[in-house]
C-alpha positions as CSV (number, residue, x, y, z in Angstrom):
1,M,-0.9,-10.7,13.4
2,R,1.5,-7.9,13.8
3,P,3.5,-6.9,10.5
4,G,6.7,-7.4,10.5
5,A,9.6,-9.9,12.4
6,N,10.1,-10.5,15.9
7,P,13.5,-8.5,17.7
8,T,15.8,-10.9,16.5
9,Q,14.9,-11.5,12.7
10,R,14.9,-7.3,12.7
11,A,18.8,-7.5,14.3
12,E,20.0,-9.7,11.6
13,W,18.4,-7.4,8.7
14,R,19.8,-4.2,10.4
15,L,23.0,-6.2,10.6
16,R,22.9,-7.2,6.8
17,N,21.8,-4.1,5.5
18,D,24.4,-2.0,7.5
19,A,27.1,-4.3,6.1
20,A,25.7,-3.2,2.5
21,A,25.4,0.4,3.3
22,E,28.5,0.6,4.8
23,R,30.3,-1.1,1.4
24,V,28.5,1.7,0.0
25,R,30.1,4.5,1.6
26,S,33.6,3.1,1.7
27,G,33.1,2.3,-2.2
28,E,31.4,5.1,-3.7
29,R,31.8,9.1,-3.6
30,P,28.4,11.1,-2.5
31,M,26.4,11.1,-5.5
32,K,23.3,13.7,-5.6
33,L,20.3,11.7,-6.8
34,R,17.0,12.9,-7.8
35,L,13.8,10.7,-6.4
36,G,11.0,11.2,-8.5
37,T,7.3,11.3,-6.0
38,R,3.7,12.3,-6.7
39,R,3.1,15.9,-5.9
40,S,0.5,15.9,-2.9
41,L,1.7,16.4,0.7
42,M,1.7,12.8,1.4
43,A,3.5,11.2,-1.2
44,M,6.2,14.2,-0.8
45,T,6.0,13.4,2.8
46,Q,6.7,9.6,2.8
47,S,9.4,9.9,0.0
48,G,11.1,12.9,1.8
49,L,11.4,10.3,4.6
50,V,13.0,7.4,2.5
51,A,15.2,10.2,1.2
52,D,16.6,11.2,4.9
53,A,17.0,7.5,5.2
54,L,19.0,7.3,2.4
55,T,21.4,10.2,3.6
56,A,21.6,8.6,6.4
57,R,22.6,5.3,5.6
58,T,24.6,6.0,2.7
59,G,25.7,9.2,2.4
60,H,24.3,10.3,-0.9
61,E,22.1,13.5,-1.3
62,V,18.3,12.9,-2.5
63,E,16.6,15.5,-4.7
64,L,12.9,15.0,-4.4
65,V,11.0,16.1,-8.2
66,G,7.3,16.3,-8.2
67,V,5.5,14.2,-10.7
68,T,1.7,14.8,-11.8
69,T,-0.2,11.6,-12.5
70,E,-3.1,10.8,-14.3
71,G,-4.8,10.0,-10.8
72,D,-4.2,13.3,-10.1
73,V,-5.8,15.2,-12.2
74,S,-9.0,13.0,-12.9
75,K,-12.1,13.8,-11.4
76,A,-13.5,10.4,-12.3
77,D,-13.8,8.0,-9.7
78,L,-10.8,5.4,-9.7
79,A,-12.4,2.2,-10.7
80,Q,-13.8,4.7,-14.3
81,I,-10.1,5.7,-14.9
82,G,-8.4,2.0,-14.5
83,G,-7.5,1.6,-10.5
84,T,-4.2,0.1,-11.8
85,G,-1.1,2.0,-12.2
86,V,-2.9,5.5,-12.4
87,F,-0.6,6.6,-9.9
88,V,2.5,5.2,-11.0
89,S,3.0,5.2,-14.8
90,A,4.0,8.9,-14.7
91,L,7.1,7.6,-12.4
92,R,7.9,5.1,-14.3
93,E,8.3,7.2,-17.0
94,K,10.7,9.5,-15.5
95,V,12.1,6.5,-14.5
96,L,13.1,4.9,-17.8
97,S,14.1,8.3,-19.2
98,G,17.0,9.0,-17.0
99,E,14.8,12.4,-15.5
100,V,14.8,10.8,-12.2
101,D,17.2,8.3,-10.5
102,F,14.4,6.3,-8.8
103,A,10.7,6.8,-7.8
104,V,9.1,6.0,-4.8
105,H,5.2,4.7,-4.6
106,S,2.4,4.1,-2.5
107,L,3.0,0.1,-2.7
108,K,-0.8,-1.0,-2.9
109,D,-0.7,1.0,-6.2
110,L,1.3,-0.9,-8.2
111,P,0.3,-3.3,-10.9
112,T,1.1,-6.7,-9.9
113,L,2.1,-7.3,-13.8
114,P,5.8,-6.4,-13.5
115,A,7.4,-3.4,-15.6
116,E,9.7,-3.8,-18.3
117,G,12.6,-2.6,-17.5
118,I,11.9,-1.2,-14.1
119,T,13.1,-3.3,-10.8
120,L,11.7,-3.2,-7.2
121,A,14.6,-2.1,-5.9
122,A,13.4,-1.8,-2.1
123,V,10.4,-2.2,-0.1
124,P,11.6,-0.5,3.5
125,L,9.9,-1.3,7.0
126,R,6.3,-1.2,6.4
127,D,4.1,0.9,8.5
128,D,0.6,0.4,10.3
129,P,-1.2,-1.3,6.9
130,R,-4.7,-0.6,9.1
131,D,-7.7,1.4,7.7
132,A,-9.1,3.8,10.3
133,L,-12.1,5.6,10.3
134,C,-12.0,9.7,10.4
135,G,-15.3,11.4,11.9
136,T,-16.4,12.1,15.6
137,A,-17.9,8.6,16.2
138,K,-16.5,4.9,16.0
139,L,-18.4,2.8,13.2
140,A,-20.8,1.4,15.3
141,D,-22.0,4.5,17.1
142,L,-23.2,6.1,13.6
143,P,-26.8,7.0,12.8
144,R,-28.8,5.0,10.5
145,G,-27.9,6.8,6.9
146,A,-25.0,8.5,8.0
147,R,-22.9,9.2,4.5
148,I,-19.0,7.5,5.1
149,G,-17.0,8.4,2.2
150,T,-14.2,6.9,0.7
151,G,-12.8,5.8,-3.0
152,S,-12.1,2.3,-2.7
153,P,-14.5,-0.8,-3.5
154,R,-12.7,-2.9,-0.9
155,R,-13.9,-0.6,1.4
156,M,-17.2,0.1,0.3
157,A,-18.1,-3.8,0.3
158,L,-16.8,-4.3,3.8
159,L,-18.0,-1.4,5.4
160,R,-21.8,-2.4,4.1
161,G,-20.8,-5.9,5.7
162,L,-20.0,-4.2,8.7
163,R,-22.9,-1.5,9.0
164,H,-25.9,-2.3,5.5
165,D,-27.7,0.9,7.6
166,V,-24.9,3.2,6.3
167,D,-24.9,4.7,2.5
168,V,-21.2,4.0,2.0
169,V,-21.0,6.2,-1.2
170,P,-17.3,7.5,-3.5
171,I,-15.1,10.3,-2.6
172,R,-12.1,11.5,-4.7
173,G,-9.2,14.1,-3.6
174,N,-6.2,13.4,-1.6
175,A,-6.2,13.1,2.4
176,D,-6.8,16.8,3.2
177,T,-9.2,17.4,0.5
178,R,-11.4,14.1,1.8
179,L,-11.0,15.7,5.8
180,R,-12.3,18.8,4.8
181,K,-15.0,17.8,2.7
182,M,-16.6,15.6,6.2
183,T,-16.0,18.9,8.0
184,D,-17.5,20.8,5.9
185,G,-20.8,18.1,6.5
186,E,-20.7,17.0,3.2
187,F,-19.6,13.1,4.9
188,D,-20.5,12.1,8.3
189,A,-17.3,10.1,8.2
190,I,-14.6,9.3,5.4
191,V,-11.8,6.2,5.4
192,L,-8.8,6.0,5.3
193,A,-5.2,4.6,5.5
194,F,-4.3,4.9,9.1
195,S,-0.4,5.2,8.3
196,G,-1.3,8.0,5.3
197,L,-3.2,10.1,8.9
198,V,-0.1,9.3,10.9
199,R,3.1,10.7,7.5
200,I,0.9,14.2,7.6
201,D,0.1,14.3,11.2
202,R,-3.3,14.2,11.0
203,V,-4.0,11.7,13.3
204,E,-6.4,13.5,15.7
205,A,-9.2,13.5,12.8
206,V,-9.3,9.8,13.3
207,S,-12.4,8.1,15.7
208,E,-11.6,4.6,15.3
209,V,-8.7,2.3,13.4
210,F,-10.3,-1.2,12.3
211,D,-8.8,-4.4,13.4
212,P,-7.9,-6.5,10.4
213,A,-9.9,-9.2,11.4
214,Q,-12.8,-6.4,10.8
215,M,-11.4,-5.0,7.7
216,L,-8.8,-5.9,6.0
217,P,-6.6,-3.7,4.2
218,A,-5.1,-3.4,0.6
219,P,-2.8,-5.8,-0.6
220,G,0.6,-3.8,0.2
221,Q,-0.9,-0.7,2.4
222,G,1.0,0.7,5.1
223,A,4.3,-0.4,2.4
224,L,6.3,1.8,0.2
225,A,7.7,0.7,-3.0
226,V,11.3,2.3,-4.3
227,E,12.1,1.6,-7.9
228,C,14.6,2.1,-10.3
229,R,15.9,1.1,-13.4
230,A,16.9,-1.9,-14.1
231,D,20.0,-1.8,-15.6
232,R,21.0,0.5,-13.1
233,T,23.1,-2.0,-10.8
234,D,25.4,0.7,-9.2
235,L,21.6,2.5,-7.6
236,T,20.1,-0.9,-6.6
237,E,22.5,-1.6,-4.2
238,I,22.4,1.9,-3.3
239,L,18.6,1.4,-2.7
240,A,18.4,-2.6,-1.4
241,T,19.7,-0.9,1.9
242,L,16.5,0.4,2.5
243,D,15.0,-3.1,2.4
244,D,13.7,-4.7,5.2
245,P,12.8,-8.8,4.3
246,A,9.9,-8.8,6.9
247,S,8.1,-6.4,5.0
248,R,9.3,-7.6,1.3
249,A,7.7,-10.9,2.0
250,A,4.6,-9.9,3.7
251,V,3.8,-8.0,0.4
252,T,5.1,-10.3,-2.1
253,A,2.5,-12.7,-0.9
254,E,-0.5,-10.1,-0.5
255,R,0.5,-9.2,-4.0
256,A,0.3,-12.4,-5.3
257,L,-2.7,-13.3,-3.6
258,L,-4.2,-10.3,-5.9
259,A,-2.4,-11.7,-8.7
260,G,-3.8,-15.1,-8.8
261,L,-7.4,-13.7,-8.4
262,E,-6.7,-11.6,-11.4
263,A,-7.8,-8.1,-9.7
264,G,-6.3,-4.9,-9.9
265,C,-5.9,-2.7,-6.7
266,S,-9.2,-1.0,-7.2
267,A,-11.2,-4.7,-7.0
268,P,-12.5,-5.7,-3.7
269,V,-9.9,-7.7,-2.2
270,G,-8.6,-7.4,0.9
271,A,-4.9,-9.0,2.3
272,Y,-2.8,-9.2,5.4
273,A,0.4,-11.5,5.7
274,A,2.7,-11.2,9.0
275,L,5.6,-12.8,9.9
276,E,6.0,-14.8,13.0
277,D,8.2,-17.0,14.6
278,R,9.4,-17.1,11.1
279,T,6.3,-18.2,9.6
280,L,4.4,-15.9,6.9
281,H,0.7,-16.1,7.7
282,L,-1.5,-14.8,5.0
283,I,-5.1,-13.8,5.6
284,G,-7.2,-13.0,2.0
285,V,-11.0,-11.2,1.4
286,V,-12.8,-10.9,-1.4
287,A,-16.5,-9.3,-1.0
288,G,-19.5,-9.1,-2.7
289,Y,-21.5,-5.6,-3.4
290,D,-23.4,-5.8,-0.2
291,G,-20.6,-7.1,1.7
292,E,-22.0,-9.4,3.7
293,R,-21.3,-12.3,1.1
294,Q,-17.4,-12.7,1.3
295,V,-14.8,-15.2,0.7
296,R,-12.0,-15.4,3.6
297,L,-9.1,-18.1,3.9
298,S,-6.3,-18.1,5.2
299,K,-2.9,-19.9,4.6
300,S,0.9,-20.2,6.0
301,G,3.9,-21.0,5.2
302,H,8.1,-19.7,4.9
303,P,8.6,-16.6,4.1
304,E,10.9,-18.2,1.1
305,T,7.8,-19.3,-0.5
306,A,5.7,-15.9,-0.1
307,E,5.3,-16.1,-3.4
308,R,3.3,-19.3,-3.6
309,L,1.7,-18.6,-0.9
310,G,-0.3,-16.0,-2.3
311,R,-1.1,-17.9,-5.4
312,D,-2.2,-21.0,-4.1
313,L,-4.6,-18.9,-1.4
314,A,-5.8,-17.6,-4.5
315,A,-6.7,-20.5,-6.1
316,Q,-8.3,-21.9,-2.7
317,M,-10.4,-18.2,-3.1
318,I,-11.1,-19.1,-6.2
319,A,-12.5,-22.2,-5.8
320,E,-15.1,-21.0,-3.1
321,G,-16.3,-18.6,-5.7
322,A,-14.7,-15.5,-5.1
323,D,-14.3,-15.1,-8.9
324,Q,-17.9,-14.7,-9.2
325,L,-17.9,-11.8,-6.2
326,M,-14.8,-9.7,-8.6
327,G,-17.5,-9.6,-11.2
328,E,-20.4,-7.7,-9.3
329,R,-20.9,-3.9,-9.2
330,T,-18.9,-2.2,-6.3
331,S,-19.9,1.2,-6.3
């Protein structure tokens, strides 16, 4: 499966959003909007892309406002500090207080429960959702006992399932910090989201891009979330010009699976949905600590039923014992 829609569906999306953008341009004077974003290079880069796209489509000027989140300052592993929402809460507080007009998040960081007063105004066209191995060799060619760093319990479990003879250990820090630790010899390889490496122009560090059949990505990986206050109807129409229905349907199904499993973004859960020939295909996996025991199932349906598709697949996975695997120690 490939993320996104076919050319006909993409053309239909462009026509709808071009029309919406024209209504915005013709109906309002240009405004200066404040976009809240984390301060990391990756966050600032992806937020800058959103800002540029919004200005190009609507004529509104966008200013980036850097915000420090709990996840940025904590030295603990994500699982220890709660994982879910640690990169999101501070940005949402700025949106609700009016200090910024809207915020951009990596969608995989969003809690599955809705936030009061906040609406998901747009899911822009999704980038490549796959994971990438950074180092000098592919996973199969690493020596026994090689140290692989990752901050994700999902990646830890799935890596152990692929290579039980390597040492998978936790790592913190932004992408550049993690890459530096590898270069300094602290790790033989690290695993990061491929789309993030593309955004910060560090693709040269990649030795292998994993096929989703090997390592299902995190729900929402590669996608961005554009949020604003729910009562800002003027702003929701502006931001909606960035929305990609195929990407929204895919991440809705993936996040519904995560919600149905009652798991957070730090749980050992992978999901990948893609739209092909007007049918949404969803694959989900829950892995045990050793990675060898997995519940992996798939289901397909109409994109308009994305939420139900994810919930139904979660119920099937729980019936197969997925909830028991999630309760294991994962680091």
